[in-house]
GUZA-12264 format. One record per residue (C-alpha): residue in one letter; x negated, y negated, z. Coordinates in steps of 0.02 Angstrom, whole numbers, plus 50000, padded with zeros to 5 digits. Layout:
<nodes>
<node resn="A" east="X" north="Y" up="Z"/>
...
</nodes>
This chain:
<nodes>
<node resn="M" east="50428" north="49422" up="50383"/>
<node resn="D" east="50551" north="49544" up="50308"/>
<node resn="N" east="50564" north="49545" up="50118"/>
<node resn="T" east="50389" north="49472" up="50104"/>
<node resn="V" east="50236" north="49543" up="50018"/>
<node resn="T" east="50123" north="49572" up="50168"/>
<node resn="W" east="50006" north="49711" up="50109"/>
<node resn="F" east="49926" north="49774" up="49949"/>
<node resn="E" east="49837" north="49934" up="49906"/>
<node resn="V" east="49700" north="49977" up="49784"/>
<node resn="A" east="49684" north="50163" up="49749"/>
<node resn="S" east="49528" north="50227" up="49664"/>
<node resn="D" east="49434" north="50388" up="49632"/>
<node resn="D" east="49276" north="50281" up="49652"/>
<node resn="P" east="49303" north="50185" up="49814"/>
<node resn="E" east="49120" north="50133" up="49827"/>
<node resn="G" east="49132" north="50059" up="49652"/>
<node resn="A" east="49294" north="49972" up="49697"/>
<node resn="E" east="49212" north="49899" up="49852"/>
<node resn="R" east="49067" north="49832" up="49747"/>
<node resn="F" east="49187" north="49760" up="49617"/>
<node resn="Y" east="49313" north="49676" up="49732"/>
<node resn="G" east="49182" north="49629" up="49861"/>
<node resn="G" east="49077" north="49547" up="49727"/>
<node resn="L" east="49225" north="49464" up="49642"/>
<node resn="F" east="49320" north="49399" up="49794"/>
<node resn="G" east="49202" north="49423" up="49941"/>
<node resn="W" east="49318" north="49550" up="50021"/>
<node resn="A" east="49251" north="49657" up="50165"/>
<node resn="F" east="49297" north="49841" up="50188"/>
<node resn="T" east="49313" north="49938" up="50351"/>
<node resn="G" east="49335" north="50127" up="50358"/>
<node resn="E" east="49483" north="50188" up="50458"/>
<node resn="G" east="49425" north="50367" up="50487"/>
<node resn="G" east="49558" north="50499" up="50504"/>
<node resn="P" east="49614" north="50633" up="50383"/>
<node resn="I" east="49616" north="50520" up="50229"/>
<node resn="D" east="49484" north="50400" up="50164"/>
<node resn="Y" east="49577" north="50234" up="50186"/>
<node resn="R" east="49480" north="50072" up="50210"/>
<node resn="T" east="49558" north="49907" up="50262"/>
<node resn="I" east="49520" north="49751" up="50162"/>
<node resn="S" east="49490" north="49580" up="50239"/>
<node resn="R" east="49458" north="49414" up="50155"/>
<node resn="P" east="49307" north="49308" up="50201"/>
<node resn="G" east="49342" north="49225" up="50369"/>
<node resn="G" east="49504" north="49323" up="50390"/>
<node resn="D" east="49543" north="49393" up="50561"/>
<node resn="Q" east="49672" north="49522" up="50502"/>
<node resn="P" east="49666" north="49651" up="50362"/>
<node resn="M" east="49770" north="49604" up="50210"/>
<node resn="G" east="49762" north="49766" up="50112"/>
<node resn="G" east="49688" north="49938" up="50096"/>
<node resn="L" east="49578" north="50041" up="49982"/>
<node resn="F" east="49632" north="50222" up="49963"/>
<node resn="N" east="49514" north="50356" up="49898"/>
<node resn="T" east="49622" north="50458" up="49778"/>
<node resn="K" east="49487" north="50592" up="49760"/>
<node resn="G" east="49554" north="50609" up="49583"/>
<node resn="E" east="49720" north="50679" up="49648"/>
<node resn="F" east="49824" north="50525" up="49604"/>
<node resn="P" east="49812" north="50394" up="49467"/>
<node resn="N" east="49706" north="50242" up="49506"/>
<node resn="H" east="49816" north="50090" up="49539"/>
<node resn="A" east="49841" north="49927" up="49629"/>
<node resn="L" east="50011" north="49882" up="49699"/>
<node resn="F" east="50097" north="49770" up="49824"/>
<node resn="H" east="50197" north="49817" up="49979"/>
<node resn="V" east="50349" north="49724" up="50044"/>
<node resn="Q" east="50389" north="49726" up="50229"/>
<node resn="V" east="50574" north="49766" up="50254"/>
<node resn="A" east="50693" north="49784" up="50402"/>
<node resn="D" east="50745" north="49963" up="50358"/>
<node resn="V" east="50655" north="50077" up="50233"/>
<node resn="E" east="50799" north="50199" up="50211"/>
<node resn="E" east="50923" north="50058" up="50179"/>
<node resn="T" east="50803" north="49975" up="50056"/>
<node resn="C" east="50778" north="50140" up="49963"/>
<node resn="A" east="50967" north="50166" up="49950"/>
<node resn="K" east="50991" north="49988" up="49887"/>
<node resn="S" east="50850" north="50009" up="49762"/>
<node resn="E" east="50932" north="50166" up="49690"/>
<node resn="S" east="51101" north="50077" up="49680"/>
<node resn="L" east="51016" north="49942" up="49575"/>
<node resn="G" east="50939" north="50069" up="49454"/>
<node resn="G" east="50771" north="50097" up="49540"/>
<node resn="K" east="50697" north="50264" up="49593"/>
<node resn="V" east="50624" north="50320" up="49758"/>
<node resn="L" east="50462" north="50410" up="49716"/>
<node resn="M" east="50408" north="50455" up="49893"/>
<node resn="K" east="50481" north="50415" up="50064"/>
<node resn="V" east="50405" north="50445" up="50236"/>
<node resn="I" east="50507" north="50406" up="50389"/>
<node resn="D" east="50396" north="50402" up="50545"/>
<node resn="D" east="50219" north="50435" up="50488"/>
<node resn="G" east="50169" north="50472" up="50667"/>
<node resn="A" east="50089" north="50301" up="50686"/>
<node resn="G" east="50251" north="50201" up="50696"/>
<node resn="T" east="50270" north="50158" up="50512"/>
<node resn="D" east="50407" north="50205" up="50388"/>
<node resn="F" east="50360" north="50180" up="50206"/>
<node resn="A" east="50411" north="50224" up="50029"/>
<node resn="Y" east="50350" north="50204" up="49851"/>
<node resn="V" east="50487" north="50144" up="49735"/>
<node resn="S" east="50496" north="50104" up="49550"/>
<node resn="D" east="50599" north="49965" up="49478"/>
<node resn="V" east="50712" north="49980" up="49325"/>
<node resn="S" east="50562" north="49963" up="49207"/>
<node resn="G" east="50457" north="50092" up="49300"/>
<node resn="S" east="50341" north="49971" up="49393"/>
<node resn="V" east="50292" north="50045" up="49561"/>
<node resn="F" east="50286" north="49952" up="49727"/>
<node resn="G" east="50290" north="49998" up="49910"/>
<node resn="V" east="50407" north="49953" up="50052"/>
<node resn="F" east="50369" north="49978" up="50237"/>
<node resn="H" east="50428" north="49944" up="50413"/>
<node resn="R" east="50323" north="49951" up="50571"/>
<node resn="R" east="50417" north="49996" up="50729"/>
</nodes>
């Protein structure tokens, strides 16, 4: 599944409002993850696996929605992105839960995520 959009994220300073909006619009269900950050997984009606996440920014980051591409190697993908004119905005190798990820912008400044689960 490498080089495939397999996850999306909605970030909001009003996660309850986002749940009402997206739940009402698409029927999505939200499940709290617990832990040090307020991150809730999103599932579609009848879906057995989460397809995205809702992140509570607490006003510390801009609200946004973006897609994430699963890749074979985050560091290699970041280097290739920069060689093509993109920028690595944030990179985390080994988040402690077995995931490497990065936020990258393309040549026009659009932001997306890349990740790899070990």
